[in-house]
N, C-alpha and C positions, 0 to 999 in steps of 0.2 A: 248517279253521282260518283260511284266508285270508278265507273268507266271513264268519266271525265278526269278524275284524279289521276288515273293511270296515264292518260294522254298527256296531262301536264308533266308527269314525271319523265316521260320520254323526251320532252323538250328540255327538261332541266338537266338530264344526264348527258354531259358532254365530256369527252376525254380531256385529261389535263393538258394544258398548253403552257410550255415554258419557253416558247420561241423568243429569239432575240431580234428577228427581222433582218438578219445579215443577208447581204446580197452577194451574188457571184461566188457561191460556195462550190468547190470542186468535190464531186462525189464519184467514187469508183463504182464499177458494176457490182452487183450482188455476187458474193463468193460463198463457197460452201466448205465448212470445216467438218471433217469426219471425226466425231467424238469417239470415246472408248468403246461404245457398243455398236459402232458402225453407222449410226444415224447421222445424216447430213444436216448441219445447222447453218442457216443462212445468216450472213453478216454483210454489212456494207461499210465502207471506209469514207469518212469525210476528212478531207485534207485541210490543213490550216491555211488561212490567208497568207499569201506570199510563201507558199510551201517550197522548202529547200530540199531537194533530193539528196543532198550530201549530209544532211543533218538528221540526227535521231531525236525523236520526240517522245515525251510521256503520252500515254494513251488514256482517254476517258471512255469508259464503256457504259452504254445504256441498253437495257434489256426489257422487252415487254412483248405482249401478244396482240397489240393493235397493228399498226403498220410495220413496226419492227424494222427489219433490214430494208423494207421497201420504202417506208415513210415514217421515220421514228416520231414518237409522240412528244418526247422532251428534247427540244433542240437548243437548250440553254447554251451549250458550249460549241455548237456547230459553227465552224468558220473561225473559231478562236485562234489567233496567230501562234499560240504556244502549245497547242494540243492537237493530236490526231484524235478524232472521235470515231468509235466503232459502234454501230447500231446492230443489235442482234435480235432475231425473231426467236421467241421461245419454241421449244419442241412442240410440234403439232399445230403451229400457227404460221400464217404467211407462207413463205417459201421454204421454211424448215420442214424436215421430214418428221416422222413419228406421229404419236397421238398426244393430244393435249391432256395433261393432268394438272389442274390448277394448283399452283404454289407447292409443287411436289419436290421431293428430295432429288428425283431424277433430273428435273429441269434445272435445279440449282447446280448439280454436278456438271451439267453441260456448260454453264457459264464459267465455272471454275476451270474446266478443261480449256476453254477458249483463252482465258487469262494466262494460264501457265504453259500451254503447249502450242498455241498458235500466235498470239500477239507478239511474244518475245522473239519469234523467228522472222518477223517481218522487217524489211530493210529500213523502214522508217521508225522502228521502235527502239527506245532505249531500255526497255524491260520493265519500266515502272508503269503501273496501271492504277487508275482511280475508277470507282463506280459512282455514278450519279443517277438520280431519277426522282420523279414525283409520282405518287399514286401507284398505278400498276407497275411502272418502272422502279418506283421506290421500294415497293414490296418485294418484287423479284430481285432487285439489287441487294436488298438486305439479306435475303435467303442465300443468294450466291456468296455474299461476303461471309456468311456464317460457315461456309465450306473452307474458310481461311486459305485461299490460294496464296502461294508464296510470293507472287509478283504484285499482289494487291497492297498499295501503300496508303490509300485514303478513300473515305466513303463520305458522300453527301447526299442524303435521301430525306424525303418528306412525304406527307400524306399517307402515313402508315397506320396499320391496325395491329395492335399488340397481341390481342387474343380474339380470334375470329368468333368464338362463341360469345364471350362476355361483351365485346365491343360493338358487334354489328349484327350477328345472326340471331342471338337471343339476349339482347341487353336486359339485364335484370331478370333473366329467365323468360322474358316475353318474346314470342316469335316475331321477327321482322321480315315479312315476305315482300318488302318494297324494293329497296335498292339492290340487294343481293340477287334477286331473281331477274329484275329488269336489266341489270348489268351483265349477269352471266348468260342470260338467254337472248338478249337483244342488242344492247349497246356494244359489248365486247366483240361478238362476231361481226356485227355490221361495220365496226371501225376497222377490224382486221381485213375484211375483204375489200373495203374501199381503199385501204392503204397499200394493197398488193396487186392492184389491177395490172400495173405495168409488167410485173413478173409473170403473171398468169397469161398475158397476151403474147409474150415474146421469149420467155425463158423455159426451154424444155425441162431443165432440172426442177424448176419451180413447179411446173405442171405435174411432173412425176411425183414430187413430194406431196403436193396437195392430195393426190389419190391415196396416200398413206394415212391421211387424217381420219378417214372413215367417219366423217360427220361429227367428230368430237369438237371441231372448231365451229360448228354451226349451232349445236345445242349440247352442252356438256352435261348430259344426264347423270353421269357418274357422280359429279359433284352435287348437283341439285337434289338428287334423290337422297344421297348420303346426308346432306345438310339438314333437310327437313324431315328425315326419318329418325334422326338422332337428337332428341330433345333434351339430352343431358350431356354434361361436359365430361364424359368418360375419357380416360387417357387414350383409348384406341379410336375415338371418334374422328371423323374427317376434320372437324374444326380444330381440335386440340393437337392432332398430329402435325398440322401445317402452321400452327400459330407461331408468329415470330418470337414471342417470348420463350417458347420452348426450344428455340434454336440459338438463342442469344449467346450461349456460352462459346460459340464458335467465332464470335467477332474478335479479331486480333488486330485490325488496322484502325487508325484514328478515324473517328466518325462524328459527323455533324448531322443532327436531326432537325426537322422543321415541323411545327405544329400550329394549327389555327384553332381557336376556341369554337368557331362556328362551322367547322368542316362538315358540310352537309352530305358528303359521300362516304369517306372513310372514317369519319367521326372525330370527336374532340378528345379522345382518350389515349390513343396509341403512343404518340411521341413522348408524353410525360412519363409513362410507365417504362417504356423501353430505355429511356435515358437513365433511369435509376437502377436498371439491371445490367447495364453494360459491364462486362467483367472488370474487376479492379485493375488499375494500372494502365488501362487503355485511354489515351487522350480522347476527350469527348466535348461536345458543345451542343446546345439546343437553342433554337430561335423560336420564340413563342409570340404570337400576335393575335389580335382580333382579325377576323376575316374568314373567308370561305375557302373551298377547295380551288385548285388551280392557281396558286399564288405565283407571281412572276419574280419573287425575291428581289424587290426593288433596291434593297441595299447591297445586293450581289454578295451575300455572305458565303454562298457556295463557292464562288470564285476565289474569295479570300482564303477559304479553307483549303481548296485544292492547290492554290499558289504556294501556301506555306508548307505543305507536305510534299508536293510533287516537283515544284521548282526550287523551293527553299530547303527541302529535305528536313523539315522540322527545326531549322535554325531560328532562334528568336531574334537574330540580327537581320534577318531577311525582311525586305519590304515588298508587299504585294503590288501588283500592277495598278491597283486602285489607290496606292499610296498609303496603305495601312501597315503598321508595324506588326510583324508576326509575334512580337513580344506581347501585344495586346490580343491578337487573335487566339493565341495559344495559352493565354494567362488563365490559370486555374480559378482565379478570383472572378473571372468574367466568362465562366463556362455557360451561364444562362443569360440570354438576352430577352427581356420582356418589353414588348411594344404595346402601348395603350392607345386607344382611340384612333386607330389607323383609319385613314380616309382614302380608300382606293390604293393607289401606288404611293400615297403620301404617308410616311411614317415619321414619328418624332424621335428624339434621342432615346435610345433604349435604357431601361433600368438594368444595370449589370449586377449579377450576384454569382455566388459560387455553387449553389445547389438549388434543387427544386424538390419540394416547396422551399421558399426562401427561408434561410436559417433564422432570420429576425422576424418571421411571421408572428403577428399578434393573434394567437388562436383564442377566439371568444365563443363561449357557448351561450346561445340564446334559447329561451324556452318558448314553446308555442302555447301562449296563454289562452284561457277560455274566453277572454274578452276580445280575441281577434288581434292581439298585438304580439310582438316579439320582444322579450325582455330578459335582462340578465338574471332575474329571479322568476320563479314559476308563477307568481301571482295567485289569485284565488283558485281553488279547486273547481273543476267543471269540465264540460265536454263541448265539442263542436262536431256536428254531423253534416254529412253530404251524401248524395245519392250517386253511387258509382254506376255508370251506364255504358252500354256498348257504343252509343253515339252521343254527340254533345256539341256544344257551341264552339268547341276548340278545333273544329275542322277549318284550317286557314287557307289551304291551297297554296301556301308559301312555297313548298317544295324546293327549299334551298334558294329561293329568290332567283330563278333562272334569268330574269330580265335585268338583274343587278341593280334594281332601284332602291332596295332596302326600305321600301315604304309599306310593307305589310301585305295583307291578304288580297287575292284577286278572286276569291270565291265568296261564299256567304260571310258576312261580318263575323269576325272571331269573337271580339268582345272579351277583354280580360277582366271585366268587373265580376264581382262575386255573384253567385246564384245558388240554387238548391243542389247543383251538381259539383260544388266547389267549396272547399274550406280555405279561407283567406286570412292571412296574418300580415301585419304591417310593422315595419321598424322605421320610426321617424328619427333621423339623425339630429344632433344639436344644430341650432341655426348657424348659418354662414360657415359651415365646415365642408371640406372635401374628404370623402372617404373612399378608399381603394380596397377592392376585394381581389385577391390573387392567389388561386390555389384550388385544390380539390376540397370537397365538403362531404359530411356524413350527417344524415338525419337519423336520430333514434326515435322511431315512431311507435307509440303504444296505441293500439286500436282494437276495436271489435268490429265484426262484420256479420251480416245476416246470412251469408252464403258460405259454402265450403271452400271457396277460393276467391281471390280478388286481386286485381292489378292496381298498384299504387304508382302515381306519377307526381313528382315534386318539381315545381318550376320556380325560378327566381326571376323577378321582374324589377325594372327601375321605373318608377312613376314620378313624373314632374307634377308636383302638387298643384302648381298654379294652372297648368294647361291640361292636365290629364294625359299627356303624351306618355305612353307606356312602352318600354323597350324590353324585349325578351332577352334574358341574359344566358340562362343555362337550365338544364333539367337532369333528372335522374328517375329511374323506375325500378320496380321490383314486383315479381309475382309472389303472392303470399305463401304459396306451397313450396317455394324455394327460399324460405326465410332463414334456414340454417346457415350460420356463418361461423368462421374460425377467427377468434381473437388473436391467436398466435400468428396466423398468416396474414392478418390485416396490417395495413400501414398505419403507423401511430406517430403522434407528436412526441417530443422528448419526455413529457410527463405521462405518456401512456394512453392518451386519448386517441381513439380511432378516427382517422380522417378519410380512409378509403377501406371500407369493409371487404373482406374476402368471403365470397360465397362459393362453396364447392359445386353448386348446381347439380347435385346428385340426389336420387331418391326423394322426389317431391312428396310432401306430406300435406294432405288436406287440413284445413283449419276447422275447429268446432265452432259452429255459429254462436255468436254472442260471447265467446270466450276471449279474454284479453291476451294478446300476443305482442311481443316486441319485434320490430322490424328495423334492421339496419339498411338504410337506403343510400347507395352511392350516388352523389350528385357530381357530375363530371366537372373538371376544372374550369374555372372562369377567371377572366381578368377584366375588371370593369371599374370605371371611375364614377362614383356617385357625386355629382356636382351639388353645390348648395341649393337647397330648395327641393331636393329629390328624396324619395323614400324607397326603401327596399320592400318589395312585396313577395311573400312566399305563399304559393298556392298548392293545394293537394287535391287531385281529382283523378278520374280514370284516364289512362293513356288516350290521346286523341286518335282518330282513325289515321291521320297523317301527322307526322311530327312537324311542329311549326317552323323549325329552322333546318330541316333536313329532308332528304328523299326517302325517309323510312316510313313504313306503314306498320300498324299494329293490329293483330288479330283481336277481336272483341272477346272479353271474358264475361262470365255471368254477372247480371246486375246484382247490386248489394247496397244496403244501407250501412255506411261506415261511420263509426263513432270514434273520434280522436280523443284520447284521454289525457287529463292533466290532474294528477293527485299525488300524494306522497309515495304511493306504490308504483305509479306509472308516470314517470317524468319524460314527456315528449320534448325533444330539443334538437337543435342543429348546431354543428360546430362550424364556425365561419373563419376563414383565413384573411384577416385584415393585414394590410401592408403599410407600414409607416416608412417615411423617407422618400416617397415619390415626390418629385419636384415639378414645378411648372414646365421645365424642359422636357419632361417625360410625357406630357399631355398636349392636346391640341391647344393652340394659343387662345381659343375662346370655346365656350361650351358648344359642342356639336349640336346641330339641329336634329330633329326627330328623323331617324333613319340615315343619318350622315355617316355614322361609323360603319365601315364595311363589315358585313356579316350580321349585324344586329338589326333585326326587324323592329319596326316601331309602328304602333297604331295609336290613334287618339280616341280615348274612351268617349262614347256618346254621352251627352249631357243628360 
């Protein structure tokens, strides 16, 4: 079964595609920029439609280690009539020289060198540069931006990871050997070599540079060994040294971020946290929506952002080429755009707000009651038990829904109904009401276990009471031995309630069997509309072998009988972010059918 799961993952993992489908694009030959340490970095130039040799243009730079200069992954702006696009291959990839060191400071410096010392000297350049990209190009673009090159005027990146340890390699302290290994060892090198065949066949400099890679572009053992031998988030670990959040102080240019709640590759966490840590005074905006990786930005928000800063130079009187006023695009009261119930490329009117989480959030604490309900009061004292196992019914084979159907599992039936391996709680809303959840969540779990360690998985579901159709909304997880958390470093509501717990993930400590402990479990942000007749289901169980809505895998932990407590000394609860003020214009014109919302998988419970 695991072998089949891995094969499914390979089909699911595809490079991000931001292409516009523009025809007749004029591309120059691959050129080589000699950076400060003598390494030759490959770049290619895409000229605008109707290119005028007498005119000087702003430049948009995209940087990654897939096709790079040979065949860039993100072609969002290629052929745009008002910009020259430069595609760059990271050091040690494609036709660039040197050796690959994933997300390294050295690679970021190469990008900054190209921005400040090569682009401004080109005959077509007016000296102004923007960085754009999604996923690999977004991550590298962010790190290059953090070098704060002087010619960089705007940034538009998406598909980001804020903290490599907490968000993807060890979410909740639980190892994830799925996407990171398959991407680093298989997908990334395969995409790189496929995108640079032309250079390898005909370009002597490209051939020579390939020889300097010394195999790091085929299997980056430096990163993979470091990642999975460093199981704690120490400051000197590979993950923490390269995490975007630890370089964010260098961001000096206006920046737009993009984030999807169901991003199955880079995860649902990164953009939210990075947005809140952009240095004070830097103009910023974030676009958040339902959906998975590889968004095509159907509203073209990146174009608006670049137009306002590179063509309009930050003027609020400027109008973008899409006809939008820069006064709106740059309005601090509209820095956050929330899209609900997106259906493929179809998005409804965004909910605009000034900050994230939304300042008007109605934070409500619900208790996990012993009778299996969620309520504003604790209810009667009691317990609910479940058996935490290394395998279970929750193997879905969804793998990020590579077919794009949104219709649920294609392996063994997942079944979201309760069983001996699951603790299940239900919140039934008042009749004929629409309820909107928007924001991060925190579970305060009091529990005992019969083992010396155990992994907790908390998931939120939307169940149509009439049909049994059940939609997976979001999840969070935590390894018990990493339960230590810092209240001071956690993110909190105005009245001091933790909505995103901070775990140092240092010095794991076993638990004493049958002793009660408190666990603060981060549930990643969600944005979901509960239509009338739907209920919210919260389930606790062991992490599934594969994540239902992502390409993540989880190592099994020891089996245990877990008892969730609810009594005066042990108040188990969850803090929910409900959002008032969402109107019909912000939602689909009718209740979406099961699986119709992009990114949300839906199954119908068996009768």
